[in-house]
PyMOL commands that place a pseudoatom at each C-alpha (Angstrom):
pseudoatom trace, name=CA, resn=MET, resi=1, chain=A, elem=C, hetatm=0, pos=[54.888, 18.299, 116.985]
pseudoatom trace, name=CA, resn=PHE, resi=2, chain=A, elem=C, hetatm=0, pos=[56.388, 15.786, 119.430]
pseudoatom trace, name=CA, resn=THR, resi=3, chain=A, elem=C, hetatm=0, pos=[56.008, 16.350, 123.138]
pseudoatom trace, name=CA, resn=PRO, resi=4, chain=A, elem=C, hetatm=0, pos=[57.384, 13.325, 125.035]
pseudoatom trace, name=CA, resn=THR, resi=5, chain=A, elem=C, hetatm=0, pos=[55.906, 14.318, 128.415]
pseudoatom trace, name=CA, resn=CYS, resi=6, chain=A, elem=C, hetatm=0, pos=[52.446, 15.104, 127.046]
pseudoatom trace, name=CA, resn=PRO, resi=7, chain=A, elem=C, hetatm=0, pos=[49.703, 12.465, 127.585]
pseudoatom trace, name=CA, resn=HIS, resi=8, chain=A, elem=C, hetatm=0, pos=[47.998, 11.250, 124.393]
pseudoatom trace, name=CA, resn=GLY, resi=9, chain=A, elem=C, hetatm=0, pos=[44.778, 13.215, 125.008]
pseudoatom trace, name=CA, resn=GLN, resi=10, chain=A, elem=C, hetatm=0, pos=[46.643, 16.460, 125.544]
pseudoatom trace, name=CA, resn=LEU, resi=11, chain=A, elem=C, hetatm=0, pos=[48.788, 15.839, 122.449]
pseudoatom trace, name=CA, resn=SER, resi=12, chain=A, elem=C, hetatm=0, pos=[45.644, 15.367, 120.393]
pseudoatom trace, name=CA, resn=LEU, resi=13, chain=A, elem=C, hetatm=0, pos=[44.247, 18.614, 121.787]
pseudoatom trace, name=CA, resn=LEU, resi=14, chain=A, elem=C, hetatm=0, pos=[47.503, 20.448, 121.017]
pseudoatom trace, name=CA, resn=ARG, resi=15, chain=A, elem=C, hetatm=0, pos=[47.380, 19.200, 117.425]
pseudoatom trace, name=CA, resn=GLU, resi=16, chain=A, elem=C, hetatm=0, pos=[43.779, 20.354, 117.085]
pseudoatom trace, name=CA, resn=ILE, resi=17, chain=A, elem=C, hetatm=0, pos=[44.638, 23.803, 118.467]
pseudoatom trace, name=CA, resn=ASP, resi=18, chain=A, elem=C, hetatm=0, pos=[47.592, 23.994, 116.073]
pseudoatom trace, name=CA, resn=HIS, resi=19, chain=A, elem=C, hetatm=0, pos=[45.345, 23.119, 113.117]
pseudoatom trace, name=CA, resn=ILE, resi=20, chain=A, elem=C, hetatm=0, pos=[42.693, 25.674, 114.133]
pseudoatom trace, name=CA, resn=THR, resi=21, chain=A, elem=C, hetatm=0, pos=[45.351, 28.362, 114.553]
pseudoatom trace, name=CA, resn=ARG, resi=22, chain=A, elem=C, hetatm=0, pos=[46.846, 27.628, 111.131]
pseudoatom trace, name=CA, resn=TYR, resi=23, chain=A, elem=C, hetatm=0, pos=[43.398, 27.547, 109.516]
pseudoatom trace, name=CA, resn=ALA, resi=24, chain=A, elem=C, hetatm=0, pos=[42.521, 30.910, 111.092]
pseudoatom trace, name=CA, resn=ARG, resi=25, chain=A, elem=C, hetatm=0, pos=[45.798, 32.371, 109.807]
pseudoatom trace, name=CA, resn=PHE, resi=26, chain=A, elem=C, hetatm=0, pos=[45.030, 31.024, 106.306]
pseudoatom trace, name=CA, resn=LYS, resi=27, chain=A, elem=C, hetatm=0, pos=[41.432, 32.323, 106.417]
pseudoatom trace, name=CA, resn=SER, resi=28, chain=A, elem=C, hetatm=0, pos=[42.587, 35.749, 107.550]
pseudoatom trace, name=CA, resn=SER, resi=29, chain=A, elem=C, hetatm=0, pos=[45.144, 35.913, 104.746]
pseudoatom trace, name=CA, resn=THR, resi=30, chain=A, elem=C, hetatm=0, pos=[42.653, 34.808, 102.105]
pseudoatom trace, name=CA, resn=ASP, resi=31, chain=A, elem=C, hetatm=0, pos=[40.145, 37.402, 103.361]
pseudoatom trace, name=CA, resn=GLU, resi=32, chain=A, elem=C, hetatm=0, pos=[42.769, 40.084, 102.732]
pseudoatom trace, name=CA, resn=ILE, resi=33, chain=A, elem=C, hetatm=0, pos=[43.136, 38.802, 99.163]
pseudoatom trace, name=CA, resn=LEU, resi=34, chain=A, elem=C, hetatm=0, pos=[39.501, 38.120, 98.356]
pseudoatom trace, name=CA, resn=GLU, resi=35, chain=A, elem=C, hetatm=0, pos=[36.598, 37.852, 100.785]
pseudoatom trace, name=CA, resn=MET, resi=36, chain=A, elem=C, hetatm=0, pos=[34.903, 34.476, 100.489]
pseudoatom trace, name=CA, resn=PRO, resi=37, chain=A, elem=C, hetatm=0, pos=[32.724, 32.222, 102.639]
pseudoatom trace, name=CA, resn=ALA, resi=38, chain=A, elem=C, hetatm=0, pos=[34.403, 29.914, 105.141]
pseudoatom trace, name=CA, resn=ARG, resi=39, chain=A, elem=C, hetatm=0, pos=[33.102, 26.938, 103.134]
pseudoatom trace, name=CA, resn=THR, resi=40, chain=A, elem=C, hetatm=0, pos=[35.058, 28.129, 100.075]
pseudoatom trace, name=CA, resn=VAL, resi=41, chain=A, elem=C, hetatm=0, pos=[38.186, 28.752, 102.140]
pseudoatom trace, name=CA, resn=ASP, resi=42, chain=A, elem=C, hetatm=0, pos=[37.905, 25.231, 103.542]
pseudoatom trace, name=CA, resn=LEU, resi=43, chain=A, elem=C, hetatm=0, pos=[37.563, 23.826, 100.017]
pseudoatom trace, name=CA, resn=LEU, resi=44, chain=A, elem=C, hetatm=0, pos=[40.674, 25.758, 98.977]
pseudoatom trace, name=CA, resn=ARG, resi=45, chain=A, elem=C, hetatm=0, pos=[42.551, 24.416, 101.999]
pseudoatom trace, name=CA, resn=ARG, resi=46, chain=A, elem=C, hetatm=0, pos=[41.603, 20.830, 101.159]
pseudoatom trace, name=CA, resn=LEU, resi=47, chain=A, elem=C, hetatm=0, pos=[42.580, 21.281, 97.506]
pseudoatom trace, name=CA, resn=LEU, resi=48, chain=A, elem=C, hetatm=0, pos=[45.911, 22.814, 98.508]
pseudoatom trace, name=CA, resn=GLU, resi=49, chain=A, elem=C, hetatm=0, pos=[46.519, 20.089, 101.088]
pseudoatom trace, name=CA, resn=GLN, resi=50, chain=A, elem=C, hetatm=0, pos=[45.997, 17.378, 98.443]
pseudoatom trace, name=CA, resn=GLU, resi=51, chain=A, elem=C, hetatm=0, pos=[48.602, 18.890, 96.112]
pseudoatom trace, name=CA, resn=ASP, resi=52, chain=A, elem=C, hetatm=0, pos=[51.279, 19.981, 98.614]
pseudoatom trace, name=CA, resn=GLY, resi=53, chain=A, elem=C, hetatm=0, pos=[50.290, 23.633, 98.594]
pseudoatom trace, name=CA, resn=LYS, resi=54, chain=A, elem=C, hetatm=0, pos=[49.517, 24.087, 94.896]
pseudoatom trace, name=CA, resn=LEU, resi=55, chain=A, elem=C, hetatm=0, pos=[46.139, 24.128, 93.171]
pseudoatom trace, name=CA, resn=SER, resi=56, chain=A, elem=C, hetatm=0, pos=[45.887, 21.378, 90.562]
pseudoatom trace, name=CA, resn=LYS, resi=57, chain=A, elem=C, hetatm=0, pos=[45.082, 22.130, 86.931]
pseudoatom trace, name=CA, resn=ARG, resi=58, chain=A, elem=C, hetatm=0, pos=[41.714, 20.436, 87.442]
pseudoatom trace, name=CA, resn=ALA, resi=59, chain=A, elem=C, hetatm=0, pos=[40.926, 22.629, 90.459]
pseudoatom trace, name=CA, resn=LEU, resi=60, chain=A, elem=C, hetatm=0, pos=[41.944, 25.721, 88.507]
pseudoatom trace, name=CA, resn=ARG, resi=61, chain=A, elem=C, hetatm=0, pos=[39.584, 24.732, 85.670]
pseudoatom trace, name=CA, resn=LYS, resi=62, chain=A, elem=C, hetatm=0, pos=[36.674, 23.836, 87.950]
pseudoatom trace, name=CA, resn=GLU, resi=63, chain=A, elem=C, hetatm=0, pos=[36.336, 25.008, 91.560]
pseudoatom trace, name=CA, resn=CYS, resi=64, chain=A, elem=C, hetatm=0, pos=[38.810, 27.887, 91.251]
pseudoatom trace, name=CA, resn=SER, resi=65, chain=A, elem=C, hetatm=0, pos=[38.075, 29.076, 87.720]
pseudoatom trace, name=CA, resn=ALA, resi=66, chain=A, elem=C, hetatm=0, pos=[36.924, 32.503, 88.967]
pseudoatom trace, name=CA, resn=LEU, resi=67, chain=A, elem=C, hetatm=0, pos=[40.325, 33.238, 90.563]
pseudoatom trace, name=CA, resn=THR, resi=68, chain=A, elem=C, hetatm=0, pos=[42.917, 35.290, 88.711]
pseudoatom trace, name=CA, resn=GLU, resi=69, chain=A, elem=C, hetatm=0, pos=[46.521, 34.082, 88.413]
pseudoatom trace, name=CA, resn=GLU, resi=70, chain=A, elem=C, hetatm=0, pos=[47.553, 36.706, 90.959]
pseudoatom trace, name=CA, resn=GLU, resi=71, chain=A, elem=C, hetatm=0, pos=[44.890, 35.562, 93.437]
pseudoatom trace, name=CA, resn=VAL, resi=72, chain=A, elem=C, hetatm=0, pos=[45.974, 31.931, 92.993]
pseudoatom trace, name=CA, resn=THR, resi=73, chain=A, elem=C, hetatm=0, pos=[49.603, 32.863, 93.641]
pseudoatom trace, name=CA, resn=LEU, resi=74, chain=A, elem=C, hetatm=0, pos=[48.670, 34.859, 96.754]
pseudoatom trace, name=CA, resn=ILE, resi=75, chain=A, elem=C, hetatm=0, pos=[46.387, 32.115, 98.100]
pseudoatom trace, name=CA, resn=GLU, resi=76, chain=A, elem=C, hetatm=0, pos=[49.055, 29.447, 97.565]
pseudoatom trace, name=CA, resn=ALA, resi=77, chain=A, elem=C, hetatm=0, pos=[51.563, 31.678, 99.368]
pseudoatom trace, name=CA, resn=ALA, resi=78, chain=A, elem=C, hetatm=0, pos=[49.098, 32.227, 102.242]
pseudoatom trace, name=CA, resn=TYR, resi=79, chain=A, elem=C, hetatm=0, pos=[48.659, 28.456, 102.574]
pseudoatom trace, name=CA, resn=ALA, resi=80, chain=A, elem=C, hetatm=0, pos=[52.421, 27.861, 102.527]
pseudoatom trace, name=CA, resn=GLU, resi=81, chain=A, elem=C, hetatm=0, pos=[52.912, 30.503, 105.217]
pseudoatom trace, name=CA, resn=ALA, resi=82, chain=A, elem=C, hetatm=0, pos=[50.077, 29.220, 107.428]
pseudoatom trace, name=CA, resn=TRP, resi=83, chain=A, elem=C, hetatm=0, pos=[51.328, 25.645, 107.260]
pseudoatom trace, name=CA, resn=ASP, resi=84, chain=A, elem=C, hetatm=0, pos=[55.056, 26.522, 107.291]
pseudoatom trace, name=CA, resn=LEU, resi=85, chain=A, elem=C, hetatm=0, pos=[55.653, 24.617, 104.047]
pseudoatom trace, name=CA, resn=ASP, resi=86, chain=A, elem=C, hetatm=0, pos=[58.871, 26.483, 103.287]
pseudoatom trace, name=CA, resn=GLN, resi=87, chain=A, elem=C, hetatm=0, pos=[60.359, 25.477, 106.655]
pseudoatom trace, name=CA, resn=GLU, resi=88, chain=A, elem=C, hetatm=0, pos=[59.359, 21.815, 106.204]
pseudoatom trace, name=CA, resn=ASN, resi=89, chain=A, elem=C, hetatm=0, pos=[61.216, 21.691, 102.883]
pseudoatom trace, name=CA, resn=ASP, resi=90, chain=A, elem=C, hetatm=0, pos=[64.416, 23.276, 104.194]
pseudoatom trace, name=CA, resn=PRO, resi=91, chain=A, elem=C, hetatm=0, pos=[67.339, 20.879, 104.812]
for i in range(1, 91): cmd.bond("trace and resi %d" % i, "trace and resi %d" % (i + 1))
show_as sticks, trace
zoom trace
């Protein structure tokens, strides 16, 4: 997000609002899939962020072992939608 006329402090605030909005969208989507505490959703977000929107094999064996394949697929899709990953990868 580049806003040439926006002072640095306002740009930082806009980025924070953008992040909160995306996180809320992701949390809402994950709640529709499987209700879980915000702490777990945040862990999922961090794990997905580290691996470009996919849960690693290690995460699937450990922190996410209780999730079904379908839930993993839906959660990864919710993350991609919330963070517009498909649009970032388009030419």
